Every structure is written in C-alpha cells, then in structure tokens.
PDBQT receptor file of N, H, CA, C and O in Angstrom, charges set to zero:
ATOM      1  N   UNK A   1      -4.332  -6.875   1.886  1.00  0.00    +0.000 N 
ATOM      2  CA  UNK A   1      -5.397  -6.679   1.156  1.00  0.00    +0.000 C 
ATOM      3  C   UNK A   1      -5.271  -7.453  -0.170  1.00  0.00    +0.000 C 
ATOM      4  O   UNK A   1      -4.244  -7.481  -0.848  1.00  0.00    +0.000 OA
ATOM      5  N   UNK A   2      -6.487  -8.109  -0.483  1.00  0.00    +0.000 N 
ATOM      6  H   UNK A   2      -7.321  -8.086   0.068  1.00  0.00    +0.000 HD
ATOM      7  CA  UNK A   2      -6.296  -8.930  -1.636  1.00  0.00    +0.000 C 
ATOM      8  C   UNK A   2      -6.699  -8.135  -2.887  1.00  0.00    +0.000 C 
ATOM      9  O   UNK A   2      -7.422  -7.142  -2.814  1.00  0.00    +0.000 OA
ATOM     10  N   UNK A   3      -6.115  -8.695  -4.235  1.00  0.00    +0.000 N 
ATOM     11  H   UNK A   3      -5.527  -9.502  -4.295  1.00  0.00    +0.000 HD
ATOM     12  CA  UNK A   3      -6.151  -8.104  -5.171  1.00  0.00    +0.000 C 
ATOM     13  C   UNK A   3      -7.408  -7.656  -5.809  1.00  0.00    +0.000 C 
ATOM     14  O   UNK A   3      -7.528  -6.646  -6.502  1.00  0.00    +0.000 OA
ATOM     15  N   UNK A   4      -8.457  -8.623  -5.466  1.00  0.00    +0.000 N 
ATOM     16  H   UNK A   4      -8.360  -9.444  -4.903  1.00  0.00    +0.000 HD
ATOM     17  CA  UNK A   4      -9.690  -8.575  -5.948  1.00  0.00    +0.000 C 
ATOM     18  C   UNK A   4     -10.394  -7.331  -5.293  1.00  0.00    +0.000 C 
ATOM     19  O   UNK A   4     -11.233  -6.687  -5.922  1.00  0.00    +0.000 OA
ATOM     20  N   UNK A   5     -10.035  -7.022  -4.044  1.00  0.00    +0.000 N 
ATOM     21  H   UNK A   5      -9.353  -7.545  -3.532  1.00  0.00    +0.000 HD
ATOM     22  CA  UNK A   5     -10.771  -6.016  -3.341  1.00  0.00    +0.000 C 
ATOM     23  C   UNK A   5     -10.321  -4.812  -3.828  1.00  0.00    +0.000 C 
ATOM     24  O   UNK A   5     -11.087  -3.849  -3.827  1.00  0.00    +0.000 OA
ATOM     25  N   UNK A   6      -8.832  -4.684  -4.381  1.00  0.00    +0.000 N 
ATOM     26  H   UNK A   6      -8.209  -5.467  -4.383  1.00  0.00    +0.000 HD
ATOM     27  CA  UNK A   6      -8.358  -3.446  -4.655  1.00  0.00    +0.000 C 
ATOM     28  C   UNK A   6      -8.915  -3.135  -6.078  1.00  0.00    +0.000 C 
ATOM     29  O   UNK A   6      -9.264  -1.974  -6.287  1.00  0.00    +0.000 OA
ATOM     30  N   UNK A   7      -9.040  -4.108  -7.134  1.00  0.00    +0.000 N 
ATOM     31  H   UNK A   7      -8.756  -5.052  -6.964  1.00  0.00    +0.000 HD
ATOM     32  CA  UNK A   7      -9.696  -3.830  -8.353  1.00  0.00    +0.000 C 
ATOM     33  C   UNK A   7     -11.043  -3.323  -8.383  1.00  0.00    +0.000 C 
ATOM     34  O   UNK A   7     -11.489  -2.751  -9.378  1.00  0.00    +0.000 OA
ATOM     35  N   UNK A   8     -11.767  -3.526  -7.240  1.00  0.00    +0.000 N 
ATOM     36  H   UNK A   8     -11.404  -3.990  -6.431  1.00  0.00    +0.000 HD
ATOM     37  CA  UNK A   8     -13.142  -2.868  -7.241  1.00  0.00    +0.000 C 
ATOM     38  C   UNK A   8     -13.100  -1.271  -6.836  1.00  0.00    +0.000 C 
ATOM     39  O   UNK A   8     -14.154  -0.636  -6.797  1.00  0.00    +0.000 OA
ATOM     40  N   UNK A   9     -11.925  -0.693  -6.556  1.00  0.00    +0.000 N 
ATOM     41  H   UNK A   9     -11.069  -1.209  -6.587  1.00  0.00    +0.000 HD
ATOM     42  CA  UNK A   9     -11.784   0.486  -6.051  1.00  0.00    +0.000 C 
ATOM     43  C   UNK A   9     -11.709   1.418  -7.276  1.00  0.00    +0.000 C 
ATOM     44  O   UNK A   9     -11.314   0.899  -8.321  1.00  0.00    +0.000 OA
ATOM     45  N   UNK A  10     -12.003   2.595  -7.286  1.00  0.00    +0.000 N 
ATOM     46  H   UNK A  10     -12.323   3.017  -6.438  1.00  0.00    +0.000 HD
ATOM     47  CA  UNK A  10     -11.773   3.587  -8.124  1.00  0.00    +0.000 C 
ATOM     48  C   UNK A  10     -10.367   4.257  -8.090  1.00  0.00    +0.000 C 
ATOM     49  O   UNK A  10      -9.911   4.280  -6.947  1.00  0.00    +0.000 OA
ATOM     50  N   UNK A  11      -9.517   4.836  -9.084  1.00  0.00    +0.000 N 
ATOM     51  H   UNK A  11      -9.888   4.817 -10.013  1.00  0.00    +0.000 HD
ATOM     52  CA  UNK A  11      -8.150   5.086  -9.148  1.00  0.00    +0.000 C 
ATOM     53  C   UNK A  11      -8.211   6.291  -7.956  1.00  0.00    +0.000 C 
ATOM     54  O   UNK A  11      -7.260   6.226  -7.176  1.00  0.00    +0.000 OA
ATOM     55  N   UNK A  12      -9.096   7.284  -7.717  1.00  0.00    +0.000 N 
ATOM     56  H   UNK A  12      -9.868   7.336  -8.350  1.00  0.00    +0.000 HD
ATOM     57  CA  UNK A  12      -9.077   8.139  -6.639  1.00  0.00    +0.000 C 
ATOM     58  C   UNK A  12      -8.970   7.286  -5.108  1.00  0.00    +0.000 C 
ATOM     59  O   UNK A  12      -8.253   7.649  -4.176  1.00  0.00    +0.000 OA
ATOM     60  N   UNK A  13      -9.630   6.391  -5.108  1.00  0.00    +0.000 N 
ATOM     61  H   UNK A  13     -10.212   6.096  -5.865  1.00  0.00    +0.000 HD
ATOM     62  CA  UNK A  13      -9.702   5.605  -3.877  1.00  0.00    +0.000 C 
ATOM     63  C   UNK A  13      -8.399   4.816  -3.841  1.00  0.00    +0.000 C 
ATOM     64  O   UNK A  13      -7.886   4.608  -2.742  1.00  0.00    +0.000 OA
ATOM     65  N   UNK A  14      -7.879   4.402  -4.843  1.00  0.00    +0.000 N 
ATOM     66  H   UNK A  14      -8.296   4.571  -5.736  1.00  0.00    +0.000 HD
ATOM     67  CA  UNK A  14      -6.480   3.626  -4.752  1.00  0.00    +0.000 C 
ATOM     68  C   UNK A  14      -5.494   4.512  -4.431  1.00  0.00    +0.000 C 
ATOM     69  O   UNK A  14      -4.603   4.095  -3.691  1.00  0.00    +0.000 OA
ATOM     70  N   UNK A  15      -5.436   5.903  -4.908  1.00  0.00    +0.000 N 
ATOM     71  H   UNK A  15      -6.159   6.242  -5.510  1.00  0.00    +0.000 HD
ATOM     72  CA  UNK A  15      -4.560   6.974  -4.525  1.00  0.00    +0.000 C 
ATOM     73  C   UNK A  15      -4.553   7.052  -3.128  1.00  0.00    +0.000 C 
ATOM     74  O   UNK A  15      -3.508   6.977  -2.481  1.00  0.00    +0.000 OA
ATOM     75  N   UNK A  16      -5.896   7.229  -2.516  1.00  0.00    +0.000 N 
ATOM     76  H   UNK A  16      -6.745   7.290  -3.041  1.00  0.00    +0.000 HD
ATOM     77  CA  UNK A  16      -6.083   7.714  -1.140  1.00  0.00    +0.000 C 
ATOM     78  C   UNK A  16      -5.425   6.473  -0.153  1.00  0.00    +0.000 C 
ATOM     79  O   UNK A  16      -4.626   6.586   0.777  1.00  0.00    +0.000 OA
ATOM     80  N   UNK A  17      -6.027   5.334  -0.678  1.00  0.00    +0.000 N 
ATOM     81  H   UNK A  17      -6.676   5.242  -1.433  1.00  0.00    +0.000 HD
ATOM     82  CA  UNK A  17      -5.248   4.241   0.137  1.00  0.00    +0.000 C 
ATOM     83  C   UNK A  17      -3.818   3.783   0.082  1.00  0.00    +0.000 C 
ATOM     84  O   UNK A  17      -3.256   3.137   0.967  1.00  0.00    +0.000 OA
ATOM     85  N   UNK A  18      -3.257   4.211  -1.122  1.00  0.00    +0.000 N 
ATOM     86  H   UNK A  18      -3.713   4.735  -1.841  1.00  0.00    +0.000 HD
ATOM     87  CA  UNK A  18      -1.881   4.287  -1.129  1.00  0.00    +0.000 C 
ATOM     88  C   UNK A  18      -1.218   5.308  -0.152  1.00  0.00    +0.000 C 
ATOM     89  O   UNK A  18      -0.358   4.867   0.610  1.00  0.00    +0.000 OA
ATOM     90  N   UNK A  19      -1.515   6.535  -0.109  1.00  0.00    +0.000 N 
ATOM     91  H   UNK A  19      -2.214   6.894  -0.728  1.00  0.00    +0.000 HD
ATOM     92  CA  UNK A  19      -1.224   7.491   0.708  1.00  0.00    +0.000 C 
ATOM     93  C   UNK A  19      -1.150   7.106   2.181  1.00  0.00    +0.000 C 
ATOM     94  O   UNK A  19      -0.255   7.489   2.933  1.00  0.00    +0.000 OA
ATOM     95  N   UNK A  20      -2.367   6.159   2.601  1.00  0.00    +0.000 N 
ATOM     96  H   UNK A  20      -3.095   5.847   1.990  1.00  0.00    +0.000 HD
ATOM     97  CA  UNK A  20      -2.715   5.926   4.000  1.00  0.00    +0.000 C 
ATOM     98  C   UNK A  20      -1.549   4.746   4.150  1.00  0.00    +0.000 C 
ATOM     99  O   UNK A  20      -0.940   4.654   5.216  1.00  0.00    +0.000 OA
ATOM    100  N   UNK A  21      -1.307   3.985   3.212  1.00  0.00    +0.000 N 
ATOM    101  H   UNK A  21      -1.801   4.059   2.346  1.00  0.00    +0.000 HD
ATOM    102  CA  UNK A  21      -0.575   2.862   3.470  1.00  0.00    +0.000 C 
ATOM    103  C   UNK A  21       0.920   3.310   3.651  1.00  0.00    +0.000 C 
ATOM    104  O   UNK A  21       1.584   2.766   4.533  1.00  0.00    +0.000 OA
ATOM    105  N   UNK A  22       1.519   4.355   2.792  1.00  0.00    +0.000 N 
ATOM    106  H   UNK A  22       0.979   4.797   2.075  1.00  0.00    +0.000 HD
ATOM    107  CA  UNK A  22       2.858   4.945   3.017  1.00  0.00    +0.000 C 
ATOM    108  C   UNK A  22       2.940   5.543   4.345  1.00  0.00    +0.000 C 
ATOM    109  O   UNK A  22       3.975   5.456   5.005  1.00  0.00    +0.000 OA
ATOM    110  N   UNK A  23       1.826   6.189   4.796  1.00  0.00    +0.000 N 
ATOM    111  H   UNK A  23       0.985   6.260   4.259  1.00  0.00    +0.000 HD
ATOM    112  CA  UNK A  23       1.762   6.787   6.026  1.00  0.00    +0.000 C 
ATOM    113  C   UNK A  23       2.274   5.768   7.277  1.00  0.00    +0.000 C 
ATOM    114  O   UNK A  23       3.182   5.913   8.096  1.00  0.00    +0.000 OA
ATOM    115  N   UNK A  24       1.325   4.702   7.075  1.00  0.00    +0.000 N 
ATOM    116  H   UNK A  24       0.587   4.584   6.410  1.00  0.00    +0.000 HD
ATOM    117  CA  UNK A  24       1.420   3.676   8.095  1.00  0.00    +0.000 C 
ATOM    118  C   UNK A  24       2.869   2.951   8.101  1.00  0.00    +0.000 C 
ATOM    119  O   UNK A  24       3.452   2.597   9.126  1.00  0.00    +0.000 OA
ATOM    120  N   UNK A  25       3.351   2.791   6.773  1.00  0.00    +0.000 N 
ATOM    121  H   UNK A  25       2.878   3.078   5.941  1.00  0.00    +0.000 HD
ATOM    122  CA  UNK A  25       4.855   2.253   6.609  1.00  0.00    +0.000 C 
ATOM    123  C   UNK A  25       5.825   3.096   7.305  1.00  0.00    +0.000 C 
ATOM    124  O   UNK A  25       6.732   2.596   7.971  1.00  0.00    +0.000 OA
ATOM    125  N   UNK A  26       5.674   4.304   7.179  1.00  0.00    +0.000 N 
ATOM    126  H   UNK A  26       4.937   4.710   6.638  1.00  0.00    +0.000 HD
ATOM    127  CA  UNK A  26       6.701   5.284   7.813  1.00  0.00    +0.000 C 
ATOM    128  C   UNK A  26       6.623   5.020   9.521  1.00  0.00    +0.000 C 
ATOM    129  O   UNK A  26       7.626   4.906  10.225  1.00  0.00    +0.000 OA
ATOM    130  N   UNK A  27       5.472   4.962   9.927  1.00  0.00    +0.000 N 
ATOM    131  H   UNK A  27       4.657   5.054   9.355  1.00  0.00    +0.000 HD
ATOM    132  CA  UNK A  27       5.265   4.715  11.405  1.00  0.00    +0.000 C 
ATOM    133  C   UNK A  27       5.670   3.557  11.758  1.00  0.00    +0.000 C 
ATOM    134  O   UNK A  27       6.178   3.601  12.878  1.00  0.00    +0.000 OA
ATOM    135  N   UNK A  28       5.669   2.298  11.190  1.00  0.00    +0.000 N 
ATOM    136  H   UNK A  28       5.256   2.262  10.280  1.00  0.00    +0.000 HD
ATOM    137  CA  UNK A  28       6.240   1.156  11.318  1.00  0.00    +0.000 C 
ATOM    138  C   UNK A  28       7.688   1.243  11.363  1.00  0.00    +0.000 C 
ATOM    139  O   UNK A  28       8.356   0.713  12.251  1.00  0.00    +0.000 OA
ATOM    140  N   UNK A  29       8.192   1.947  10.355  1.00  0.00    +0.000 N 
ATOM    141  H   UNK A  29       7.650   2.377   9.633  1.00  0.00    +0.000 HD
ATOM    142  CA  UNK A  29       9.694   1.856  10.326  1.00  0.00    +0.000 C 
ATOM    143  C   UNK A  29      10.236   2.634  11.421  1.00  0.00    +0.000 C 
ATOM    144  O   UNK A  29      11.268   2.253  11.972  1.00  0.00    +0.000 OA
ATOM    145  N   UNK A  30       9.599   3.760  11.813  1.00  0.00    +0.000 N 
ATOM    146  H   UNK A  30       8.760   4.070  11.365  1.00  0.00    +0.000 HD
ATOM    147  CA  UNK A  30       9.836   4.461  12.946  1.00  0.00    +0.000 C 
ATOM    148  C   UNK A  30       9.817   3.696  14.179  1.00  0.00    +0.000 C 
ATOM    149  O   UNK A  30      10.805   3.704  14.913  1.00  0.00    +0.000 OA
ATOM    150  N   UNK A  31       8.734   3.013  14.474  1.00  0.00    +0.000 N 
ATOM    151  H   UNK A  31       7.931   3.008  13.878  1.00  0.00    +0.000 HD
ATOM    152  CA  UNK A  31       8.742   2.049  15.627  1.00  0.00    +0.000 C 
ATOM    153  C   UNK A  31       9.890   0.872  15.594  1.00  0.00    +0.000 C 
ATOM    154  O   UNK A  31      10.290   0.319  16.619  1.00  0.00    +0.000 OA
ATOM    155  N   UNK A  32      10.328   0.590  14.370  1.00  0.00    +0.000 N 
ATOM    156  H   UNK A  32      10.003   1.039  13.537  1.00  0.00    +0.000 HD
ATOM    157  CA  UNK A  32      11.239  -0.430  14.273  1.00  0.00    +0.000 C 
ATOM    158  C   UNK A  32      12.682   0.046  14.766  1.00  0.00    +0.000 C 
ATOM    159  O   UNK A  32      13.473  -0.671  15.379  1.00  0.00    +0.000 OA
ATOM    160  N   UNK A  33      12.909   1.489  14.362  1.00  0.00    +0.000 N 
ATOM    161  H   UNK A  33      12.266   2.070  13.864  1.00  0.00    +0.000 HD
ATOM    162  CA  UNK A  33      13.999   1.937  14.783  1.00  0.00    +0.000 C 
ATOM    163  C   UNK A  33      14.073   2.120  16.110  1.00  0.00    +0.000 C 
ATOM    164  O   UNK A  33      15.204   2.167  16.594  1.00  0.00    +0.000 OA
ATOM    165  N   UNK A  34      12.992   2.255  16.930  1.00  0.00    +0.000 N 
ATOM    166  H   UNK A  34      12.074   2.217  16.536  1.00  0.00    +0.000 HD
ATOM    167  CA  UNK A  34      12.948   2.459  18.503  1.00  0.00    +0.000 C 
ATOM    168  C   UNK A  34      12.924   1.054  19.004  1.00  0.00    +0.000 C 
ATOM    169  O   UNK A  34      13.161   0.877  20.199  1.00  0.00    +0.000 OA
ATOM    170  N   UNK A  35      12.694   0.143  18.317  1.00  0.00    +0.000 N 
ATOM    171  H   UNK A  35      12.501   0.287  17.346  1.00  0.00    +0.000 HD
ATOM    172  CA  UNK A  35      12.739  -1.116  19.093  1.00  0.00    +0.000 C 
ATOM    173  C   UNK A  35      11.223  -1.609  19.614  1.00  0.00    +0.000 C 
ATOM    174  O   UNK A  35      11.014  -2.496  20.441  1.00  0.00    +0.000 OA
ATOM    175  N   UNK A  36      10.378  -0.927  19.023  1.00  0.00    +0.000 N 
ATOM    176  H   UNK A  36      10.548  -0.206  18.352  1.00  0.00    +0.000 HD
ATOM    177  CA  UNK A  36       9.029  -1.014  19.531  1.00  0.00    +0.000 C 
ATOM    178  C   UNK A  36       8.047  -1.857  18.649  1.00  0.00    +0.000 C 
ATOM    179  O   UNK A  36       6.897  -2.106  19.011  1.00  0.00    +0.000 OA
ATOM    180  N   UNK A  37       8.520  -2.225  17.615  1.00  0.00    +0.000 N 
ATOM    181  H   UNK A  37       9.454  -2.023  17.321  1.00  0.00    +0.000 HD
ATOM    182  CA  UNK A  37       7.771  -2.906  16.673  1.00  0.00    +0.000 C 
ATOM    183  C   UNK A  37       7.334  -4.422  17.085  1.00  0.00    +0.000 C 
ATOM    184  O   UNK A  37       8.196  -5.271  17.312  1.00  0.00    +0.000 OA
ATOM    185  N   UNK A  38       6.152  -4.666  17.156  1.00  0.00    +0.000 N 
ATOM    186  H   UNK A  38       5.451  -3.977  16.972  1.00  0.00    +0.000 HD
ATOM    187  CA  UNK A  38       5.576  -5.953  17.517  1.00  0.00    +0.000 C 
ATOM    188  C   UNK A  38       5.798  -7.210  16.285  1.00  0.00    +0.000 C 
ATOM    189  O   UNK A  38       6.281  -8.318  16.520  1.00  0.00    +0.000 OA
ATOM    190  N   UNK A  39       5.384  -6.795  15.128  1.00  0.00    +0.000 N 
ATOM    191  H   UNK A  39       4.992  -5.895  14.937  1.00  0.00    +0.000 HD
ATOM    192  CA  UNK A  39       5.598  -7.804  14.236  1.00  0.00    +0.000 C 
ATOM    193  C   UNK A  39       6.263  -7.348  13.011  1.00  0.00    +0.000 C 
ATOM    194  O   UNK A  39       5.656  -6.485  12.375  1.00  0.00    +0.000 OA
ATOM    195  N   UNK A  40       7.310  -7.727  12.585  1.00  0.00    +0.000 N 
ATOM    196  H   UNK A  40       7.803  -8.427  13.101  1.00  0.00    +0.000 HD
ATOM    197  CA  UNK A  40       8.132  -7.068  11.499  1.00  0.00    +0.000 C 
ATOM    198  C   UNK A  40       7.408  -7.554   9.992  1.00  0.00    +0.000 C 
ATOM    199  O   UNK A  40       7.747  -7.071   8.912  1.00  0.00    +0.000 OA
ATOM    200  N   UNK A  41       6.413  -8.544  10.151  1.00  0.00    +0.000 N 
ATOM    201  H   UNK A  41       6.138  -8.937  11.028  1.00  0.00    +0.000 HD
ATOM    202  CA  UNK A  41       5.907  -9.060   8.932  1.00  0.00    +0.000 C 
ATOM    203  C   UNK A  41       4.924  -8.042   8.396  1.00  0.00    +0.000 C 
ATOM    204  O   UNK A  41       4.556  -8.055   7.221  1.00  0.00    +0.000 OA
ATOM    205  N   UNK A  42       4.423  -6.979   9.476  1.00  0.00    +0.000 N 
ATOM    206  H   UNK A  42       4.722  -6.969  10.431  1.00  0.00    +0.000 HD
ATOM    207  CA  UNK A  42       3.617  -5.829   9.046  1.00  0.00    +0.000 C 
ATOM    208  C   UNK A  42       4.223  -4.983   7.827  1.00  0.00    +0.000 C 
ATOM    209  O   UNK A  42       3.521  -4.514   6.930  1.00  0.00    +0.000 OA
ATOM    210  N   UNK A  43       5.547  -4.854   7.904  1.00  0.00    +0.000 N 
ATOM    211  H   UNK A  43       6.117  -5.235   8.633  1.00  0.00    +0.000 HD
ATOM    212  CA  UNK A  43       6.355  -3.912   7.014  1.00  0.00    +0.000 C 
ATOM    213  C   UNK A  43       6.274  -4.647   5.747  1.00  0.00    +0.000 C 
ATOM    214  O   UNK A  43       5.842  -4.022   4.778  1.00  0.00    +0.000 OA
ATOM    215  N   UNK A  44       6.651  -5.987   5.584  1.00  0.00    +0.000 N 
ATOM    216  H   UNK A  44       7.001  -6.494   6.372  1.00  0.00    +0.000 HD
ATOM    217  CA  UNK A  44       6.538  -6.692   4.470  1.00  0.00    +0.000 C 
ATOM    218  C   UNK A  44       4.999  -6.531   3.770  1.00  0.00    +0.000 C 
ATOM    219  O   UNK A  44       4.868  -6.128   2.614  1.00  0.00    +0.000 OA
ATOM    220  N   UNK A  45       4.081  -6.832   4.466  1.00  0.00    +0.000 N 
ATOM    221  H   UNK A  45       4.187  -7.159   5.405  1.00  0.00    +0.000 HD
ATOM    222  CA  UNK A  45       2.836  -7.001   3.756  1.00  0.00    +0.000 C 
ATOM    223  C   UNK A  45       2.469  -5.457   3.602  1.00  0.00    +0.000 C 
ATOM    224  O   UNK A  45       1.556  -5.336   2.785  1.00  0.00    +0.000 OA
ATOM    225  N   UNK A  46       2.828  -4.423   4.050  1.00  0.00    +0.000 N 
ATOM    226  H   UNK A  46       3.569  -4.521   4.714  1.00  0.00    +0.000 HD
ATOM    227  CA  UNK A  46       2.136  -3.260   3.616  1.00  0.00    +0.000 C 
ATOM    228  C   UNK A  46       3.093  -2.684   2.569  1.00  0.00    +0.000 C 
ATOM    229  O   UNK A  46       2.675  -1.715   1.937  1.00  0.00    +0.000 OA
ATOM    230  N   UNK A  47       4.385  -3.171   2.284  1.00  0.00    +0.000 N 
ATOM    231  H   UNK A  47       4.725  -3.959   2.798  1.00  0.00    +0.000 HD
ATOM    232  CA  UNK A  47       5.059  -2.892   0.960  1.00  0.00    +0.000 C 
ATOM    233  C   UNK A  47       4.455  -3.566  -0.168  1.00  0.00    +0.000 C 
ATOM    234  O   UNK A  47       4.377  -2.970  -1.242  1.00  0.00    +0.000 OA
ATOM    235  N   UNK A  48       3.937  -4.972  -0.015  1.00  0.00    +0.000 N 
ATOM    236  H   UNK A  48       4.000  -5.457   0.857  1.00  0.00    +0.000 HD
ATOM    237  CA  UNK A  48       3.184  -5.608  -0.882  1.00  0.00    +0.000 C 
ATOM    238  C   UNK A  48       2.217  -4.967  -1.614  1.00  0.00    +0.000 C 
ATOM    239  O   UNK A  48       2.162  -4.782  -2.830  1.00  0.00    +0.000 OA
ATOM    240  N   UNK A  49       1.220  -4.548  -0.463  1.00  0.00    +0.000 N 
ATOM    241  H   UNK A  49       1.264  -4.698   0.524  1.00  0.00    +0.000 HD
ATOM    242  CA  UNK A  49      -0.022  -3.907  -0.716  1.00  0.00    +0.000 C 
ATOM    243  C   UNK A  49       0.263  -2.478  -1.663  1.00  0.00    +0.000 C 
ATOM    244  O   UNK A  49      -0.472  -2.105  -2.577  1.00  0.00    +0.000 OA
ATOM    245  N   UNK A  50       1.371  -1.865  -1.256  1.00  0.00    +0.000 N 
ATOM    246  H   UNK A  50       1.969  -2.167  -0.514  1.00  0.00    +0.000 HD
ATOM    247  CA  UNK A  50       1.519  -0.492  -1.840  1.00  0.00    +0.000 C 
ATOM    248  C   UNK A  50       1.818  -0.843  -3.411  1.00  0.00    +0.000 C 
ATOM    249  O   UNK A  50       1.297  -0.296  -4.383  1.00  0.00    +0.000 OA
ATOM    250  N   UNK A  51       2.827  -1.938  -3.413  1.00  0.00    +0.000 N 
ATOM    251  H   UNK A  51       3.250  -2.383  -2.624  1.00  0.00    +0.000 HD
ATOM    252  CA  UNK A  51       3.160  -2.385  -4.815  1.00  0.00    +0.000 C 
ATOM    253  C   UNK A  51       1.952  -2.811  -5.710  1.00  0.00    +0.000 C 
ATOM    254  O   UNK A  51       1.847  -2.510  -6.899  1.00  0.00    +0.000 OA
ATOM    255  N   UNK A  52       1.115  -3.497  -5.044  1.00  0.00    +0.000 N 
ATOM    256  H   UNK A  52       1.200  -3.742  -4.078  1.00  0.00    +0.000 HD
ATOM    257  CA  UNK A  52      -0.242  -3.966  -5.604  1.00  0.00    +0.000 C 
ATOM    258  C   UNK A  52      -1.004  -2.654  -6.283  1.00  0.00    +0.000 C 
ATOM    259  O   UNK A  52      -1.458  -2.590  -7.426  1.00  0.00    +0.000 OA
ATOM    260  N   UNK A  53      -1.015  -1.750  -5.382  1.00  0.00    +0.000 N 
ATOM    261  H   UNK A  53      -0.646  -1.801  -4.454  1.00  0.00    +0.000 HD
ATOM    262  CA  UNK A  53      -1.942  -0.533  -5.719  1.00  0.00    +0.000 C 
ATOM    263  C   UNK A  53      -1.050   0.369  -6.851  1.00  0.00    +0.000 C 
ATOM    264  O   UNK A  53      -1.638   1.034  -7.704  1.00  0.00    +0.000 OA
ATOM    265  N   UNK A  54       0.114   0.331  -6.786  1.00  0.00    +0.000 N 
ATOM    266  H   UNK A  54       0.592  -0.209  -6.094  1.00  0.00    +0.000 HD
ATOM    267  CA  UNK A  54       0.863   1.211  -7.679  1.00  0.00    +0.000 C 
ATOM    268  C   UNK A  54       0.668   0.432  -9.213  1.00  0.00    +0.000 C 
ATOM    269  O   UNK A  54       0.565   1.058 -10.268  1.00  0.00    +0.000 OA
ATOM    270  N   UNK A  55       0.641  -0.951  -9.106  1.00  0.00    +0.000 N 
ATOM    271  H   UNK A  55       0.725  -1.459  -8.248  1.00  0.00    +0.000 HD
ATOM    272  CA  UNK A  55       0.482  -1.845 -10.319  1.00  0.00    +0.000 C 
ATOM    273  C   UNK A  55      -0.721  -1.537 -10.849  1.00  0.00    +0.000 C 
ATOM    274  O   UNK A  55      -0.730  -1.140 -12.014  1.00  0.00    +0.000 OA
ATOM    275  N   UNK A  56      -1.897  -1.643 -10.165  1.00  0.00    +0.000 N 
ATOM    276  H   UNK A  56      -1.890  -1.966  -9.219  1.00  0.00    +0.000 HD
ATOM    277  CA  UNK A  56      -3.106  -1.149 -10.601  1.00  0.00    +0.000 C 
ATOM    278  C   UNK A  56      -3.391   0.040 -11.009  1.00  0.00    +0.000 C 
ATOM    279  O   UNK A  56      -4.354   0.196 -11.761  1.00  0.00    +0.000 OA
ATOM    280  N   UNK A  57      -2.637   1.084 -10.610  1.00  0.00    +0.000 N 
ATOM    281  H   UNK A  57      -1.855   0.957  -9.999  1.00  0.00    +0.000 HD
ATOM    282  CA  UNK A  57      -2.820   2.423 -10.894  1.00  0.00    +0.000 C 
ATOM    283  C   UNK A  57      -2.033   2.593 -12.455  1.00  0.00    +0.000 C 
ATOM    284  O   UNK A  57      -2.585   3.219 -13.359  1.00  0.00    +0.000 OA
ATOM    285  N   UNK A  58      -0.992   2.096 -12.585  1.00  0.00    +0.000 N 
ATOM    286  H   UNK A  58      -0.544   1.587 -11.850  1.00  0.00    +0.000 HD
ATOM    287  CA  UNK A  58      -0.037   1.956 -13.792  1.00  0.00    +0.000 C 
ATOM    288  C   UNK A  58      -0.931   1.128 -14.897  1.00  0.00    +0.000 C 
ATOM    289  O   UNK A  58      -1.135   1.617 -16.009  1.00  0.00    +0.000 OA
ATOM    290  N   UNK A  59      -1.393  -0.015 -14.562  1.00  0.00    +0.000 N 
ATOM    291  H   UNK A  59      -1.228  -0.412 -13.660  1.00  0.00    +0.000 HD
ATOM    292  CA  UNK A  59      -2.303  -0.561 -15.512  1.00  0.00    +0.000 C 
ATOM    293  C   UNK A  59      -3.555   0.186 -16.098  1.00  0.00    +0.000 C 
ATOM    294  O   UNK A  59      -3.869   0.173 -17.288  1.00  0.00    +0.000 OA
ATOM    295  N   UNK A  60      -4.234   0.847 -15.078  1.00  0.00    +0.000 N 
ATOM    296  H   UNK A  60      -3.980   0.857 -14.111  1.00  0.00    +0.000 HD
ATOM    297  CA  UNK A  60      -5.546   1.736 -15.314  1.00  0.00    +0.000 C 
ATOM    298  C   UNK A  60      -4.944   2.889 -16.390  1.00  0.00    +0.000 C 
ATOM    299  O   UNK A  60      -5.438   3.067 -17.503  1.00  0.00    +0.000 OA
ATOM    300  N   UNK A  61      -3.788   3.642 -15.859  1.00  0.00    +0.000 N 
ATOM    301  H   UNK A  61      -3.387   3.497 -14.954  1.00  0.00    +0.000 HD
ATOM    302  CA  UNK A  61      -3.167   4.604 -16.767  1.00  0.00    +0.000 C 
ATOM    303  C   UNK A  61      -2.946   4.150 -18.092  1.00  0.00    +0.000 C 
ATOM    304  O   UNK A  61      -3.310   4.832 -19.050  1.00  0.00    +0.000 OA
ATOM    305  N   UNK A  62      -2.308   2.917 -18.246  1.00  0.00    +0.000 N 
ATOM    306  H   UNK A  62      -2.012   2.363 -17.468  1.00  0.00    +0.000 HD
ATOM    307  CA  UNK A  62      -1.888   2.470 -19.732  1.00  0.00    +0.000 C 
ATOM    308  C   UNK A  62      -3.209   2.165 -20.531  1.00  0.00    +0.000 C 
ATOM    309  O   UNK A  62      -3.272   2.411 -21.736  1.00  0.00    +0.000 OA
ATOM    310  N   UNK A  63      -4.296   1.606 -19.810  1.00  0.00    +0.000 N 
ATOM    311  H   UNK A  63      -4.245   1.405 -18.832  1.00  0.00    +0.000 HD
ATOM    312  CA  UNK A  63      -5.438   1.282 -20.298  1.00  0.00    +0.000 C 
ATOM    313  C   UNK A  63      -6.244   2.446 -21.118  1.00  0.00    +0.000 C 
ATOM    314  O   UNK A  63      -6.771   2.254 -22.214  1.00  0.00    +0.000 OA
ATOM    315  N   UNK A  64      -6.252   3.586 -20.463  1.00  0.00    +0.000 N 
ATOM    316  H   UNK A  64      -5.825   3.743 -19.573  1.00  0.00    +0.000 HD
ATOM    317  CA  UNK A  64      -6.750   4.821 -20.916  1.00  0.00    +0.000 C 
ATOM    318  C   UNK A  64      -6.161   5.592 -22.000  1.00  0.00    +0.000 C 
ATOM    319  O   UNK A  64      -6.774   6.422 -22.672  1.00  0.00    +0.000 OA
ATOM    320  N   UNK A  65      -4.588   5.178 -22.171  1.00  0.00    +0.000 N 
ATOM    321  H   UNK A  65      -4.091   4.504 -21.626  1.00  0.00    +0.000 HD
ATOM    322  CA  UNK A  65      -4.046   5.725 -23.421  1.00  0.00    +0.000 C 
ATOM    323  C   UNK A  65      -4.445   5.262 -24.550  1.00  0.00    +0.000 C 
ATOM    324  O   UNK A  65      -3.991   5.720 -25.599  1.00  0.00    +0.000 OA
TER     325      UNK A  65
C-alpha cells in the first residue's frame, strides 16, 4: 500500500487495517512453516505496510498532543 493512500484514511480505519494486516501476516508465517508459501516477498511487504501504518498512527497521536 502506498503512503499517500494510507494518509487519506482516518485513525480508526488505520487501526482496522493494521489488525487485518497482522492477521494476514500470521497466516503467511503459518504457511511458511508448512512449506506452502508461494511468495516470501509477501511477508516483507506486509511488515512494511504494518510499519507504515504504525508510523502514521504515532504521528497523528503526537500531533494531537
């Protein structure tokens, strides 16, 4: 996901999206342990997306202080 797309979302939507991505990451890690993962790059991109979302949430929390 692009950072521009994420900046347009509200904090509630970002938190919801974060929980979805964490769930997907768990499923991909499980597939990896079973040897059924098609593309290992998916894990890397999910981790980056989660980090982007957490960064935006932290920035918005600091801006409201």
